[in-house]
N, C-alpha and C positions, 0 to 999 in steps of 0.2 A: 525526533529523538533517535540518535544512532544507537543501535544495539551492541552488545558485547562483542559480537563477531566482526564489528567494524565495517560491515557490508550492508546490513539491513537497516532501514529506518522505519519508524512507526509513523503512520499518517492517520488522521481522522477523516472519515468519509461517511457517505450515506450507506445504509444497508443495501439499497438497490445497486449502487455503483460498486460496492464491495463484492456483492454476489456476481455481478457481470465480470469484473476484472479477474477475480480468483477462478472463475469458471473458464474463461477464454485464454488467460495467460497465467496459469498456475506456477510457471517457472519464474515469474517476476513477482506476482502478488500472492500473499498467503495470509491466513488467519491463524495465529497460534491458538492453541487450545484454551488458554486463559483469556483470550480476547473474544471468544465466541459470542458472548452476550453484549459486547460493546460495539461501538461504531468505529473501530480501529482495524487496521491491517498493517502488514509489513510489506515493504518494497525492497527487492533485491537490487541494489544500485549497480551491481556488476552486470546485470542482464537487461538494463533499461537504458535507452538513449537519453541524453541530456534534454533534448527538446521534448521528448515524450514525458519525462519526469516533470519538466516545467509546466507542461500543459495540464498534467494531472494534478499538480499542486495548485493550479488556479481554478480548478473545477469547483462548482458550488459544493459546499460542505467539506472540502479538503482543507486541512490545517496541518502545519508542520511545527 
């Protein structure tokens, strides 16, 4: 789901993957305050390469 900013998309993921991605690449992956208890995060599409985005979307637990 594309967010109102037109740049971020919401993705479903596992807690472990979300923690790793937001820790190592916080400029790309983030967890909005209201998503804290959920298995979702946002991806900044302006800061991620297409091939990287495709591989993360095919990861186990990832849904768009």
